[in-house]
C-alpha positions as CSV (number, residue, x, y, z in Angstrom):
1,M,2.7,19.6,-20.2
2,T,2.5,17.9,-23.6
3,D,5.6,16.9,-25.6
4,P,5.9,19.1,-28.7
5,E,7.3,16.2,-30.6
6,S,4.3,14.0,-30.0
7,P,1.5,14.0,-32.7
8,S,-1.7,15.9,-32.1
9,R,-4.5,13.9,-30.6
10,I,-7.7,14.4,-32.8
11,F,-11.1,13.3,-31.4
12,V,-13.8,12.5,-33.9
13,S,-17.4,11.6,-33.3
14,N,-20.8,11.7,-35.1
15,D,-24.4,10.8,-34.6
16,D,-24.6,8.2,-37.4
17,G,-22.7,5.4,-35.6
18,Y,-19.1,4.2,-35.6
19,M,-19.5,2.3,-38.9
20,A,-20.9,5.2,-40.9
21,D,-19.2,5.8,-44.2
22,G,-18.8,9.5,-43.6
23,L,-17.0,9.0,-40.3
24,Q,-14.7,6.4,-41.9
25,A,-14.0,8.8,-44.8
26,L,-13.2,11.7,-42.4
27,V,-10.8,9.6,-40.4
28,K,-9.0,8.5,-43.6
29,A,-8.7,12.1,-44.8
30,I,-7.2,13.3,-41.5
31,E,-5.2,10.4,-40.3
32,D,-1.9,11.9,-41.4
33,L,-2.5,15.0,-39.3
34,G,-2.2,13.3,-35.9
35,E,-3.4,10.5,-33.7
36,V,-7.1,10.1,-34.5
37,W,-9.4,8.8,-31.8
38,V,-13.0,7.9,-32.6
39,A,-15.9,7.6,-30.2
40,A,-19.3,7.2,-31.7
41,P,-22.6,5.6,-30.9
42,E,-23.0,1.8,-31.6
43,A,-25.9,2.6,-33.8
44,E,-27.3,5.6,-35.7
45,Q,-28.6,8.3,-33.4
46,S,-29.6,11.1,-35.7
47,A,-31.7,13.9,-34.1
48,S,-30.5,13.0,-30.6
49,S,-27.3,14.9,-30.6
50,H,-28.0,16.8,-27.3
51,A,-29.6,14.0,-25.4
52,I,-27.6,12.3,-22.6
53,S,-28.0,9.0,-20.8
54,I,-28.5,9.5,-17.1
55,H,-30.4,6.4,-15.8
56,R,-28.1,3.7,-16.9
57,P,-24.3,2.9,-17.2
58,L,-22.7,3.3,-20.6
59,R,-21.0,0.4,-22.2
60,I,-17.8,1.2,-24.1
61,H,-16.5,-1.3,-26.7
62,E,-13.1,-0.8,-28.3
63,V,-13.8,-2.1,-31.8
64,R,-10.2,-1.5,-32.9
65,S,-7.3,0.6,-31.8
66,R,-8.5,4.1,-30.8
67,W,-12.1,3.3,-32.1
68,F,-14.8,3.1,-29.5
69,A,-18.5,2.2,-29.9
70,I,-20.6,3.5,-27.1
71,D,-24.1,2.4,-26.4
72,G,-25.3,5.9,-25.7
73,T,-26.1,9.1,-27.5
74,P,-23.6,11.3,-29.4
75,T,-23.3,13.6,-26.4
76,D,-22.3,10.6,-24.2
77,C,-19.4,9.8,-26.5
78,S,-17.0,12.7,-25.5
79,P,-16.9,12.1,-21.7
80,A,-17.1,8.4,-22.1
81,S,-14.1,8.2,-24.4
82,A,-12.1,10.5,-22.2
83,S,-12.5,8.1,-19.4
84,T,-11.1,5.1,-21.2
85,P,-7.7,4.0,-19.8
86,T,-5.9,4.4,-23.1
87,A,-7.2,7.9,-23.6
88,T,-5.7,9.2,-20.4
89,R,-2.1,8.3,-21.1
């Protein structure tokens, strides 16, 4: 059961990479609404949104608090970020 006093956890991702201007603008716009978590590809991955990586392990790099760069596709980002130790607290 979640604590009603704790802030909402908001997950944000994209297919343009974790350094994309649009992603950073979105996070800035919603950061007062709750605890924002970002998991996005290390590099631009446009047009590969539904692809998944199945033949290699994914590398997850925490680039700053609650920001993860993943060396996979946009679809890889959701399950990969959910498996990080800090996300499961």
